[in-house]
One Martini backbone bead per residue (centre of mass of N, CA, C, O) as a GRO file, in nm:
protein
  437
    1MET     BB    1  14.086   8.356 -11.616
    2TYR     BB    2  14.166   8.319 -11.960
    3SER     BB    3  14.331   8.221 -12.204
    4LYS     BB    4  14.380   8.330 -12.544
    5ILE     BB    5  14.513   8.043 -12.584
    6TRP     BB    6  14.485   7.715 -12.639
    7ASN     BB    7  14.784   7.648 -12.795
    8ARG     BB    8  15.076   7.791 -12.770
    9SER     BB    9  15.294   7.588 -12.883
   10ALA     BB   10  15.151   7.602 -13.170
   11GLU     BB   11  15.040   7.903 -13.230
   12CYS     BB   12  15.350   8.024 -13.135
   13ILE     BB   13  15.545   7.918 -13.317
   14SER     BB   14  15.830   7.926 -13.461
   15GLU     BB   15  15.963   7.933 -13.768
   16SER     BB   16  16.183   7.710 -13.718
   17ALA     BB   17  15.994   7.506 -13.558
   18PHE     BB   18  15.793   7.473 -13.791
   19PHE     BB   19  15.985   7.360 -14.001
   20SER     BB   20  16.090   7.118 -13.846
   21LEU     BB   21  15.828   6.977 -13.784
   22HIS     BB   22  15.712   6.967 -14.088
   23ASN     BB   23  15.950   6.815 -14.212
   24GLN     BB   24  15.923   6.553 -14.038
   25LYS     BB   25  15.619   6.497 -14.092
   26LEU     BB   26  15.633   6.479 -14.393
   27GLN     BB   27  15.820   6.245 -14.419
   28ASP     BB   28  15.638   6.045 -14.254
   29GLN     BB   29  15.392   6.069 -14.446
   30LEU     BB   30  15.521   5.980 -14.707
   31LYS     BB   31  15.609   5.697 -14.617
   32TYR     BB   32  15.331   5.597 -14.536
   33VAL     BB   33  15.187   5.629 -14.829
   34SER     BB   34  15.407   5.458 -14.983
   35GLU     BB   35  15.317   5.193 -14.809
   36ARG     BB   36  14.959   5.228 -14.794
   37SER     BB   37  14.895   5.377 -15.076
   38VAL     BB   38  14.787   5.302 -15.387
   39PHE     BB   39  14.749   5.582 -15.505
   40TYR     BB   40  15.042   5.690 -15.428
   41GLN     BB   41  15.209   5.480 -15.552
   42LYS     BB   42  15.113   5.545 -15.849
   43LYS     BB   43  15.163   5.857 -15.855
   44PHE     BB   44  15.461   5.849 -15.795
   45GLY     BB   45  15.540   5.655 -16.025
   46ARG     BB   46  15.448   5.834 -16.267
   47ALA     BB   47  15.644   6.083 -16.154
   48GLY     BB   48  15.921   5.963 -16.038
   49ILE     BB   49  15.897   5.931 -15.719
   50GLU     BB   50  16.140   5.926 -15.451
   51ILE     BB   51  16.091   5.954 -15.128
   52GLU     BB   52  16.392   5.905 -15.018
   53LYS     BB   53  16.500   6.175 -15.177
   54LEU     BB   54  16.342   6.360 -15.018
   55LYS     BB   55  16.374   6.706 -14.844
   56GLY     BB   56  16.098   6.773 -14.781
   57LEU     BB   57  15.990   7.092 -14.813
   58GLU     BB   58  16.199   7.162 -15.047
   59ASP     BB   59  16.038   6.916 -15.232
   60LEU     BB   60  15.728   6.947 -15.248
   61SER     BB   61  15.696   7.071 -15.548
   62LEU     BB   62  15.764   6.789 -15.699
   63ILE     BB   63  15.478   6.712 -15.620
   64PRO     BB   64  15.195   6.640 -15.720
   65PHE     BB   65  14.871   6.701 -15.729
   66THR     BB   66  14.562   6.678 -15.570
   67GLU     BB   67  14.255   6.591 -15.703
   68LYS     BB   68  13.928   6.558 -15.659
   69GLU     BB   69  13.868   6.379 -15.915
   70GLU     BB   70  14.059   6.152 -15.824
   71LEU     BB   71  13.899   6.070 -15.566
   72ARG     BB   72  13.638   5.988 -15.711
   73GLU     BB   73  13.766   5.767 -15.894
   74SER     BB   74  13.884   5.601 -15.658
   75GLN     BB   75  13.587   5.541 -15.537
   76LEU     BB   76  13.478   5.389 -15.789
   77GLN     BB   77  13.694   5.157 -15.778
   78ALA     BB   78  13.698   5.168 -15.418
   79PRO     BB   79  13.462   5.128 -15.229
   80PRO     BB   80  13.434   5.414 -15.022
   81PHE     BB   81  13.755   5.524 -15.004
   82GLY     BB   82  13.947   5.397 -15.190
   83THR     BB   83  14.293   5.386 -15.280
   84HIS     BB   84  14.371   5.616 -15.053
   85ILE     BB   85  14.381   5.443 -14.834
   86ALA     BB   86  14.597   5.384 -14.509
   87CYS     BB   87  14.414   5.182 -14.359
   88GLU     BB   88  14.229   4.991 -14.182
   89PRO     BB   89  13.890   4.963 -14.194
   90THR     BB   90  13.865   4.891 -13.885
   91ASP     BB   91  13.990   5.187 -13.805
   92VAL     BB   92  13.735   5.313 -13.868
   93LYS     BB   93  13.519   5.559 -13.685
   94ARG     BB   94  13.458   5.765 -13.915
   95ILE     BB   95  13.196   5.905 -14.151
   96TYR     BB   96  13.198   6.108 -14.426
   97SER     BB   97  13.038   6.353 -14.653
   98THR     BB   98  13.026   6.544 -14.901
   99SER     BB   99  12.802   6.756 -15.059
  100GLY     BB  100  12.832   6.764 -15.391
  101THR     BB  101  12.808   7.064 -15.537
  102THR     BB  102  13.065   6.974 -15.767
  103GLY     BB  103  12.965   6.667 -15.736
  104ARG     BB  104  13.033   6.370 -15.629
  105PRO     BB  105  13.048   6.236 -15.342
  106THR     BB  106  13.274   6.205 -15.081
  107TYR     BB  107  13.453   5.985 -14.865
  108ILE     BB  108  13.540   6.013 -14.517
  109GLY     BB  109  13.792   5.893 -14.307
  110LEU     BB  110  13.840   5.813 -13.951
  111THR     BB  111  14.032   5.777 -13.699
  112ARG     BB  112  14.085   5.822 -13.369
  113ARG     BB  113  14.317   6.019 -13.420
  114ASP     BB  114  14.187   6.203 -13.635
  115VAL     BB  115  13.964   6.301 -13.449
  116GLY     BB  116  14.146   6.436 -13.236
  117LEU     BB  117  14.284   6.642 -13.442
  118TRP     BB  118  14.028   6.789 -13.524
  119LYS     BB  119  13.949   6.880 -13.238
  120GLU     BB  120  14.186   7.060 -13.194
  121THR     BB  121  14.179   7.261 -13.433
  122ALA     BB  122  13.889   7.357 -13.371
  123SER     BB  123  13.952   7.457 -13.084
  124ARG     BB  124  14.142   7.677 -13.162
  125VAL     BB  125  13.934   7.835 -13.336
  126PHE     BB  126  13.703   7.887 -13.127
  127TRP     BB  127  13.878   8.027 -12.922
  128ALA     BB  128  13.969   8.260 -13.096
  129ASN     BB  129  13.655   8.349 -13.155
  130GLY     BB  130  13.559   8.325 -12.819
  131MET     BB  131  13.526   8.067 -12.685
  132ARG     BB  132  13.393   7.936 -12.374
  133PRO     BB  133  13.295   7.731 -12.115
  134ASP     BB  134  13.006   7.903 -12.088
  135ASP     BB  135  12.934   7.799 -12.365
  136ARG     BB  136  12.650   7.747 -12.587
  137VAL     BB  137  12.594   7.526 -12.881
  138PRO     BB  138  12.414   7.479 -13.149
  139LEU     BB  139  12.350   7.189 -13.352
  140VAL     BB  140  12.348   7.238 -13.697
  141VAL     BB  141  12.385   7.012 -13.950
  142SER     BB  142  12.315   7.081 -14.245
  143PRO     BB  143  12.568   7.255 -14.371
  144PHE     BB  144  12.753   7.026 -14.204
  145VAL     BB  145  12.924   6.723 -14.254
  146VAL     BB  146  13.125   6.783 -13.983
  147ALA     BB  147  12.967   6.828 -13.706
  148ALA     BB  148  13.095   6.631 -13.502
  149SER     BB  149  13.362   6.784 -13.475
  150TYR     BB  150  13.230   7.043 -13.354
  151ALA     BB  151  13.118   6.900 -13.102
  152ASP     BB  152  13.383   6.819 -12.989
  153ALA     BB  153  13.481   7.117 -12.947
  154PHE     BB  154  13.253   7.229 -12.784
  155GLU     BB  155  13.311   7.012 -12.551
  156ASN     BB  156  13.603   7.092 -12.494
  157ILE     BB  157  13.499   7.379 -12.398
  158GLY     BB  158  13.183   7.337 -12.359
  159THR     BB  159  12.866   7.328 -12.508
  160SER     BB  160  12.622   7.124 -12.670
  161ILE     BB  161  12.316   7.162 -12.889
  162PRO     BB  162  12.108   6.958 -13.031
  163VAL     BB  163  11.859   7.031 -13.310
  164GLY     BB  164  11.907   6.963 -13.603
  165VAL     BB  165  11.698   7.010 -13.900
  166ASN     BB  166  11.508   7.253 -14.007
  167VAL     BB  167  11.465   7.388 -13.686
  168THR     BB  168  11.395   7.696 -13.585
  169ASP     BB  169  11.238   7.673 -13.315
  170ARG     BB  170  11.457   7.495 -13.171
  171LEU     BB  171  11.677   7.708 -13.199
  172ILE     BB  172  11.540   7.926 -13.043
  173ASP     BB  173  11.503   7.756 -12.776
  174ALA     BB  174  11.808   7.734 -12.715
  175PHE     BB  175  11.816   8.026 -12.625
  176ARG     BB  176  11.560   8.075 -12.442
  177PHE     BB  177  11.586   7.773 -12.260
  178ALA     BB  178  11.920   7.665 -12.279
  179GLY     BB  179  12.149   7.899 -12.304
  180ALA     BB  180  12.239   7.998 -12.556
  181THR     BB  181  12.548   8.195 -12.705
  182ALA     BB  182  12.598   8.045 -12.983
  183LEU     BB  183  12.685   8.019 -13.347
  184LEU     BB  184  12.694   7.800 -13.621
  185CYS     BB  185  12.750   7.914 -13.966
  186THR     BB  186  12.682   8.072 -14.228
  187ALA     BB  187  12.712   8.384 -14.352
  188SER     BB  188  12.396   8.401 -14.476
  189TYR     BB  189  12.214   8.301 -14.213
  190PRO     BB  190  12.159   8.546 -14.011
  191LEU     BB  191  11.955   8.704 -14.188
  192HIS     BB  192  11.751   8.470 -14.204
  193PHE     BB  193  11.715   8.442 -13.888
  194ALA     BB  194  11.615   8.736 -13.847
  195LYS     BB  195  11.352   8.705 -13.997
  196ALA     BB  196  11.233   8.462 -13.842
  197LEU     BB  197  11.215   8.622 -13.580
  198LYS     BB  198  11.033   8.857 -13.676
  199GLU     BB  199  10.787   8.667 -13.767
  200ARG     BB  200  10.781   8.611 -13.427
  201ASP     BB  201  10.832   8.868 -13.258
  202ILE     BB  202  11.160   8.864 -13.236
  203ASP     BB  203  11.433   9.005 -13.096
  204PRO     BB  204  11.755   8.926 -13.155
  205LYS     BB  205  11.876   9.061 -12.889
  206THR     BB  206  11.711   8.854 -12.683
  207LEU     BB  207  11.883   8.583 -12.708
  208GLY     BB  208  12.203   8.602 -12.604
  209LEU     BB  209  12.396   8.647 -12.840
  210ARG     BB  210  12.755   8.658 -12.856
  211ILE     BB  211  12.836   8.455 -13.104
  212ILE     BB  212  12.950   8.408 -13.442
  213PHE     BB  213  13.022   8.133 -13.647
  214ALA     BB  214  13.160   8.174 -13.978
  215GLY     BB  215  13.112   7.953 -14.256
  216GLY     BB  216  13.125   7.778 -14.591
  217GLU     BB  217  13.173   8.089 -14.685
  218PRO     BB  218  13.203   8.370 -14.811
  219GLY     BB  219  13.148   8.700 -14.601
  220ALA     BB  220  13.204   8.770 -14.291
  221SER     BB  221  13.429   9.008 -14.383
  222ILE     BB  222  13.216   9.192 -14.476
  223PRO     BB  223  13.143   9.486 -14.356
  224GLU     BB  224  12.834   9.499 -14.405
  225VAL     BB  225  12.763   9.217 -14.296
  226ARG     BB  226  12.887   9.255 -14.017
  227ARG     BB  227  12.723   9.498 -13.926
  228GLN     BB  228  12.447   9.383 -13.944
  229VAL     BB  229  12.469   9.140 -13.757
  230GLN     BB  230  12.578   9.289 -13.504
  231GLU     BB  231  12.331   9.468 -13.472
  232LEU     BB  232  12.096   9.264 -13.465
  233PHE     BB  233  12.244   9.070 -13.219
  234ASN     BB  234  12.466   9.195 -13.031
  235CYS     BB  235  12.742   9.077 -13.172
  236ARG     BB  236  12.990   8.868 -13.286
  237LEU     BB  237  13.154   8.818 -13.605
  238MET     BB  238  13.317   8.513 -13.687
  239GLU     BB  239  13.571   8.368 -13.879
  240CYS     BB  240  13.581   8.043 -14.044
  241SER     BB  241  13.768   7.744 -14.160
  242GLY     BB  242  13.740   7.454 -14.379
  243ASN     BB  243  13.760   7.100 -14.476
  244GLY     BB  244  13.645   6.775 -14.543
  245ASP     BB  245  13.925   6.670 -14.644
  246TYR     BB  246  14.174   6.814 -14.455
  247GLY     BB  247  13.975   6.981 -14.240
  248ALA     BB  248  13.725   7.109 -14.064
  249MET     BB  249  13.912   7.320 -13.868
  250VAL     BB  250  14.182   7.569 -13.936
  251TRP     BB  251  14.051   7.861 -13.960
  252GLY     BB  252  14.083   8.183 -13.758
  253GLU     BB  253  13.974   8.440 -13.580
  254CYS     BB  254  14.052   8.691 -13.387
  255GLU     BB  255  13.994   8.977 -13.200
  256HIS     BB  256  14.114   9.155 -13.463
  257GLN     BB  257  13.988   9.081 -13.748
  258ASN     BB  258  14.253   9.001 -13.965
  259GLY     BB  259  14.188   8.738 -14.043
  260MET     BB  260  14.267   8.389 -14.074
  261HIS     BB  261  14.431   8.181 -13.893
  262PHE     BB  262  14.662   7.939 -13.884
  263MET     BB  263  14.576   7.612 -13.691
  264GLY     BB  264  14.751   7.338 -13.820
  265GLN     BB  265  14.982   7.271 -13.643
  266GLY     BB  266  15.111   6.941 -13.707
  267VAL     BB  267  14.875   6.858 -13.943
  268ILE     BB  268  14.903   7.101 -14.160
  269HIS     BB  269  15.031   7.205 -14.489
  270PRO     BB  270  15.051   7.522 -14.630
  271GLU     BB  271  14.977   7.666 -14.945
  272ILE     BB  272  15.056   7.900 -15.217
  273ILE     BB  273  14.937   7.935 -15.550
  274ASP     BB  274  14.951   7.948 -15.890
  275PRO     BB  275  14.674   7.855 -16.064
  276ASP     BB  276  14.827   7.835 -16.343
  277SER     BB  277  15.140   7.726 -16.281
  278GLY     BB  278  15.176   7.593 -15.972
  279GLU     BB  279  15.338   7.790 -15.815
  280SER     BB  280  15.503   7.838 -15.525
  281LEU     BB  281  15.448   8.100 -15.282
  282ALA     BB  282  15.541   8.358 -15.095
  283ILE     BB  283  15.456   8.458 -14.787
  284ALA     BB  284  15.250   8.757 -14.793
  285PRO     BB  285  15.119   9.047 -14.783
  286GLY     BB  286  14.873   9.039 -15.046
  287LEU     BB  287  14.868   8.766 -15.137
  288ARG     BB  288  14.750   8.571 -15.431
  289GLY     BB  289  14.573   8.249 -15.431
  290GLU     BB  290  14.594   7.913 -15.394
  291LEU     BB  291  14.494   7.658 -15.183
  292VAL     BB  292  14.721   7.422 -15.035
  293CYS     BB  293  14.709   7.088 -14.888
  294THR     BB  294  14.892   6.899 -14.628
  295THR     BB  295  14.902   6.615 -14.475
  296ILE     BB  296  15.106   6.521 -14.149
  297ASP     BB  297  14.861   6.373 -13.971
  298ARG     BB  298  14.734   6.080 -14.122
  299GLU     BB  299  14.568   5.770 -14.151
  300CYS     BB  300  14.334   5.723 -14.364
  301ILE     BB  301  14.325   6.012 -14.563
  302PRO     BB  302  14.570   6.129 -14.703
  303LEU     BB  303  14.701   6.443 -14.836
  304ILE     BB  304  14.877   6.556 -15.123
  305ARG     BB  305  14.852   6.848 -15.248
  306PHE     BB  306  14.567   6.975 -15.212
  307ARG     BB  307  14.324   7.124 -15.414
  308THR     BB  308  14.080   7.349 -15.309
  309ARG     BB  309  14.013   7.625 -15.494
  310ASP     BB  310  14.078   7.837 -15.303
  311HIS     BB  311  14.070   8.193 -15.303
  312VAL     BB  312  14.335   8.394 -15.165
  313GLU     BB  313  14.436   8.630 -14.900
  314VAL     BB  314  14.689   8.774 -14.749
  315THR     BB  315  14.676   8.974 -14.437
  316HIS     BB  316  14.902   8.827 -14.242
  317THR     BB  317  15.213   8.745 -14.032
  318GLU     BB  318  15.121   8.943 -13.792
  319CYS     BB  319  15.010   8.952 -13.436
  320GLU     BB  320  14.901   9.069 -13.133
  321CYS     BB  321  14.813   8.786 -13.010
  322GLY     BB  322  15.086   8.583 -13.101
  323ARG     BB  323  15.020   8.443 -13.352
  324THR     BB  324  15.195   8.286 -13.632
  325GLY     BB  325  14.974   8.241 -13.814
  326PHE     BB  326  14.870   8.313 -14.105
  327GLY     BB  327  14.656   8.507 -14.291
  328ILE     BB  328  14.314   8.487 -14.429
  329ARG     BB  329  14.105   8.537 -14.723
  330ILE     BB  330  13.817   8.440 -14.895
  331ILE     BB  331  13.723   8.515 -15.218
  332GLY     BB  332  13.709   8.227 -15.374
  333ARG     BB  333  13.693   8.027 -15.673
  334THR     BB  334  13.896   7.923 -15.919
  335ASP     BB  335  13.649   7.751 -16.060
  336ASP     BB  336  13.464   8.032 -16.075
  337LEU     BB  337  13.604   8.190 -16.271
  338LEU     BB  338  13.574   8.495 -16.455
  339ILE     BB  339  13.643   8.606 -16.797
  340VAL     BB  340  13.606   8.952 -16.871
  341ARG     BB  341  13.778   9.076 -17.107
  342GLY     BB  342  14.051   8.996 -16.916
  343VAL     BB  343  13.879   8.998 -16.639
  344ASN     BB  344  13.883   8.907 -16.315
  345VAL     BB  345  13.590   8.738 -16.184
  346TYR     BB  346  13.450   8.693 -15.854
  347PRO     BB  347  13.144   8.614 -15.732
  348SER     BB  348  13.211   8.721 -15.436
  349ALA     BB  349  13.272   9.014 -15.527
  350VAL     BB  350  12.994   9.067 -15.634
  351ARG     BB  351  12.853   9.029 -15.360
  352ASP     BB  352  13.005   9.253 -15.206
  353VAL     BB  353  12.886   9.489 -15.365
  354VAL     BB  354  12.579   9.428 -15.321
  355ALA     BB  355  12.597   9.444 -15.001
  356GLY     BB  356  12.644   9.758 -15.004
  357PHE     BB  357  12.308   9.800 -15.053
  358ALA     BB  358  12.232   9.805 -14.783
  359PRO     BB  359  11.885   9.742 -14.728
  360GLN     BB  360  11.796   9.676 -15.021
  361THR     BB  361  11.982   9.439 -15.001
  362ASN     BB  362  12.077   9.083 -14.908
  363GLY     BB  363  12.316   8.935 -15.098
  364ILE     BB  364  12.154   8.782 -15.299
  365ILE     BB  365  12.288   8.589 -15.586
  366GLU     BB  366  12.290   8.546 -15.959
  367ILE     BB  367  12.478   8.413 -16.222
  368GLN     BB  368  12.401   8.432 -16.573
  369LEU     BB  369  12.474   8.168 -16.797
  370HIS     BB  370  12.401   8.133 -17.163
  371LYS     BB  371  12.708   8.117 -17.293
  372ALA     BB  372  12.968   7.949 -17.437
  373PRO     BB  373  13.270   8.055 -17.473
  374PRO     BB  374  13.585   8.021 -17.606
  375GLU     BB  375  13.688   8.307 -17.466
  376GLY     BB  376  13.546   8.405 -17.241
  377TRP     BB  377  13.354   8.683 -17.147
  378GLU     BB  378  13.074   8.877 -17.247
  379PRO     BB  379  12.936   9.156 -17.229
  380PRO     BB  380  12.694   9.137 -17.039
  381VAL     BB  381  12.643   9.023 -16.713
  382CYS     BB  382  12.405   8.831 -16.575
  383LEU     BB  383  12.216   8.963 -16.284
  384LYS     BB  384  12.075   8.855 -15.982
  385VAL     BB  385  11.891   9.051 -15.749
  386GLU     BB  386  11.799   9.083 -15.414
  387VAL     BB  387  11.536   9.228 -15.246
  388ASN     BB  388  11.388   9.349 -14.989
  389ASP     BB  389  11.129   9.374 -14.811
  390GLY     BB  390  10.972   9.668 -14.939
  391VAL     BB  391  11.152   9.697 -15.186
  392GLU     BB  392  11.185   9.878 -15.470
  393PRO     BB  393  11.257   9.776 -15.800
  394SER     BB  394  11.454  10.009 -15.926
  395LYS     BB  395  11.622  10.174 -16.172
  396GLU     BB  396  11.821  10.316 -15.983
  397LEU     BB  397  11.938  10.067 -15.842
  398LYS     BB  398  12.029   9.911 -16.089
  399LEU     BB  399  12.233  10.137 -16.194
  400ASN     BB  400  12.407  10.149 -15.930
  401ILE     BB  401  12.514   9.872 -15.940
  402GLU     BB  402  12.642   9.874 -16.226
  403ASP     BB  403  12.832  10.101 -16.167
  404ARG     BB  404  12.985   9.969 -15.926
  405LEU     BB  405  13.090   9.727 -16.090
  406ARG     BB  406  13.243   9.891 -16.303
  407TYR     BB  407  13.430  10.039 -16.090
  408SER     BB  408  13.535   9.792 -15.909
  409LEU     BB  409  13.552   9.528 -16.145
  410ILE     BB  410  13.557   9.598 -16.450
  411PHE     BB  411  13.249   9.530 -16.536
  412ARG     BB  412  12.955   9.451 -16.728
  413ALA     BB  413  12.612   9.455 -16.608
  414GLU     BB  414  12.292   9.292 -16.604
  415VAL     BB  415  12.038   9.389 -16.387
  416GLU     BB  416  11.808   9.185 -16.183
  417LEU     BB  417  11.541   9.254 -15.993
  418VAL     BB  418  11.435   9.056 -15.711
  419PRO     BB  419  11.244   8.907 -15.485
  420GLU     BB  420  11.243   8.785 -15.200
  421GLY     BB  421  11.298   8.426 -15.248
  422THR     BB  422  11.379   8.357 -15.548
  423LEU     BB  423  11.653   8.246 -15.478
  424PRO     BB  424  11.847   8.001 -15.425
  425ARG     BB  425  12.031   7.863 -15.128
  426TYR     BB  426  12.182   7.595 -15.088
  427GLU     BB  427  12.190   7.580 -14.780
  428TYR     BB  428  12.368   7.841 -14.751
  429LYS     BB  429  12.564   7.792 -14.993
  430ALA     BB  430  12.790   7.875 -15.214
  431ASN     BB  431  12.616   7.942 -15.534
  432LEU     BB  432  12.652   8.196 -15.795
  433VAL     BB  433  12.632   7.998 -16.055
  434ARG     BB  434  12.432   7.967 -16.352
  435LYS     BB  435  12.381   7.735 -16.613
  436HIS     BB  436  12.204   7.760 -16.959
  437TYR     BB  437  12.384   7.546 -17.166
   0.00000   0.00000   0.00000
């Protein structure tokens, strides 16, 4: 019998011990970056921040946010790591690049210690998701730029099976002949994989797939998506999340599947802010806001109050599993927000509604923006929706989707039903809005 928790002292830490640990680590990290990072020396100087006068967590909100665009500009000035590097270049042992789906890719360096800490937090997450020492996980590099960190965690717990990129048959063989039992992928990939299996006359249930770790985009917690995937593969679909900038894998569901626990204790400090005012908000169930993360134990590229632009909802602050990290679900991205006649509409919420029409729809959508308004968007919002193979794109289905969107999200859409395979997949990473102006 295995313990249900990978690192009990970290994941079940008391509130007071958590505050004390993060308070000290934050002060150490701020001192470190003020001495070693040219980027933060200038940033703190412009803001009039005197690090030695800050009282740790209680003064964290006085420090300005770090924006992704600042990091890009920093790296343009001093490639490849930018002026925010805080270690000797010779101490860098691994280099990643972000996908660049929202702009120019940025490069992320890790020291040997950084690699070890990323492996630790990812191990906590995958263990909570249900991975155990007898599990074998195929490593499909394509959707995840930090795949090596996942391999570190898989091998820390069980076994990894590298299979390459865009090689569906090799992935299938990993299950049929190498004894694979789990899969890490984006939330939208399992349905695509199931289709590929059926095209090869393979029943997904025969693979022996026990668990799917789904991250990289919102969606794995959508009840209809989860039901479809779990029924197709006879497995559990577990949500997990991280970020190539602040930490490869930091959030993960436990067996109770009530949102992703924070599992970066001692490594990352999370905040949730009001995306408009920037005010840091008190963590409580039902709270919605933008996730901001501060590294508190990072050598190469520390990040102070990094705006992730992920819009999240707090699902719980207590759990039967015993973990004390609060739980979240990612609703969408604050920079993808559409304001339709004063109503906030997140593209991922639109996809959630459309996914509820399965099996007629497959959950693939694209919002078409044709004109940039001076203030907010005017209805109807043009929306392309894929239907599954063999489904007639009927007027009835179109109207039903439009009615559901109007009722659930309080905005009017003009839906165009298109055949399966029409819309781009973006390597199965969420990118739900296309601008045509």
